[in-house]
C-alpha positions as CSV (number, residue, x, y, z in Angstrom):
1,M,-35.0,-19.5,-41.1
2,P,-33.5,-22.8,-39.7
3,V,-30.4,-22.0,-41.7
4,T,-27.4,-20.8,-39.7
5,P,-26.5,-17.1,-40.2
6,R,-23.0,-18.4,-40.7
7,A,-24.2,-19.5,-44.2
8,V,-23.9,-15.8,-45.4
9,E,-20.2,-15.7,-44.7
10,F,-19.7,-19.2,-46.0
11,L,-21.4,-18.4,-49.3
12,A,-19.5,-15.1,-49.6
13,E,-16.2,-16.9,-49.2
14,R,-17.3,-19.0,-52.2
15,G,-18.1,-15.9,-54.3
16,H,-21.9,-15.7,-53.7
17,E,-23.8,-12.8,-52.4
18,A,-26.1,-13.9,-49.7
19,L,-28.6,-12.5,-47.2
20,H,-30.1,-14.1,-44.1
21,A,-33.8,-13.4,-43.6
22,S,-33.1,-12.3,-40.0
23,T,-30.9,-9.5,-41.1
24,I,-33.3,-8.0,-43.7
25,G,-36.4,-7.8,-41.7
26,L,-37.9,-11.1,-42.8
27,S,-37.4,-13.2,-39.7
28,E,-41.2,-13.4,-39.2
29,A,-42.3,-13.2,-42.8
30,S,-44.4,-15.8,-44.4
31,D,-42.8,-18.4,-46.7
32,T,-44.6,-16.8,-49.6
33,V,-43.2,-13.3,-48.8
34,I,-39.7,-14.8,-48.7
35,L,-40.2,-16.6,-52.0
36,E,-41.5,-13.4,-53.7
37,R,-38.5,-11.4,-52.4
38,A,-36.1,-14.1,-53.6
39,R,-37.8,-14.1,-57.0
40,A,-37.7,-10.4,-57.3
41,E,-34.0,-10.3,-56.5
42,D,-33.1,-13.4,-58.5
43,R,-31.9,-15.3,-55.5
44,V,-31.9,-18.9,-54.4
45,V,-33.6,-19.8,-51.1
46,V,-31.6,-22.1,-48.8
47,T,-33.8,-23.7,-46.2
48,A,-34.6,-26.7,-44.0
49,D,-38.3,-25.9,-44.3
50,L,-40.3,-28.4,-46.4
51,D,-42.9,-25.8,-47.2
52,Y,-40.8,-24.0,-49.8
53,P,-40.6,-26.8,-52.3
54,R,-44.3,-27.6,-51.7
55,L,-45.3,-24.0,-52.4
56,L,-43.2,-23.9,-55.7
57,A,-44.7,-27.2,-56.8
58,T,-48.3,-26.3,-56.1
59,H,-48.1,-22.8,-57.6
60,G,-46.1,-23.9,-60.7
61,G,-43.4,-21.3,-60.1
62,S,-40.3,-21.4,-62.3
63,S,-38.3,-19.4,-59.7
64,P,-36.8,-18.9,-57.2
65,G,-34.6,-21.9,-56.9
66,V,-34.6,-23.6,-53.5
67,V,-31.9,-25.7,-51.8
68,L,-33.5,-27.8,-49.1
69,V,-31.2,-29.2,-46.5
70,R,-32.8,-32.3,-45.0
71,H,-32.6,-34.4,-41.9
72,G,-33.3,-32.3,-38.9
73,N,-31.1,-31.1,-36.1
74,L,-27.8,-30.5,-37.9
75,T,-25.0,-28.6,-36.3
76,D,-24.0,-25.4,-38.2
77,D,-20.9,-27.2,-39.5
78,E,-23.0,-30.1,-40.8
79,M,-25.4,-27.8,-42.5
80,L,-22.5,-25.8,-44.1
81,G,-20.8,-29.1,-45.2
82,R,-24.0,-30.1,-47.0
83,L,-24.3,-26.7,-48.6
84,G,-20.7,-26.9,-49.7
85,R,-21.4,-30.3,-51.4
86,V,-24.3,-28.7,-53.3
87,L,-22.1,-25.8,-54.5
88,D,-19.3,-28.2,-55.6
89,Q,-21.7,-30.4,-57.6
90,I,-24.5,-28.2,-59.0
91,P,-23.9,-25.2,-61.3
92,P,-25.3,-21.9,-60.1
93,A,-27.6,-21.5,-63.1
94,E,-29.2,-24.9,-62.3
95,L,-29.6,-24.0,-58.6
96,G,-31.6,-20.9,-59.7
97,A,-34.0,-22.9,-61.7
98,S,-34.6,-26.0,-59.6
99,I,-35.4,-27.5,-56.2
100,T,-32.3,-29.2,-54.9
101,V,-32.6,-31.5,-51.9
102,V,-29.4,-32.3,-50.1
103,E,-29.4,-35.2,-47.6
104,S,-26.6,-37.0,-45.7
105,T,-25.7,-39.3,-48.6
106,R,-27.2,-37.8,-51.8
107,I,-28.3,-34.7,-53.7
108,R,-31.4,-34.6,-55.8
109,T,-32.4,-31.9,-58.3
110,R,-35.8,-31.2,-59.9
111,K,-36.1,-28.5,-62.6
112,L,-38.8,-25.9,-62.2
113,P,-41.6,-25.5,-62.9
114,I,-43.0,-28.7,-61.5
115,G,-46.2,-30.1,-62.9
């Protein structure tokens, strides 16, 4: 949820179909429910919440992919800039099968499942 709703339009402009949890009735859903929905719909979760990668790692899931935007209180433009860097550098198929962590100066990817 800490991802700006502007990300939906940003992703659409880059050719990706996107939904924001707040617009599909999941604004108060648990992380597990959101992961299950993303898995069922073959989506990638974009988040700033550290719980998503932890849940995937501890449960051995091979999907959905997660893009974790790190380092706290970013403006919408900073968050979208980091998301844009991910889209420019990581192929969509890889995003769907990995945990991708984007920080101010680097991007790290770890294939799923972990463990």
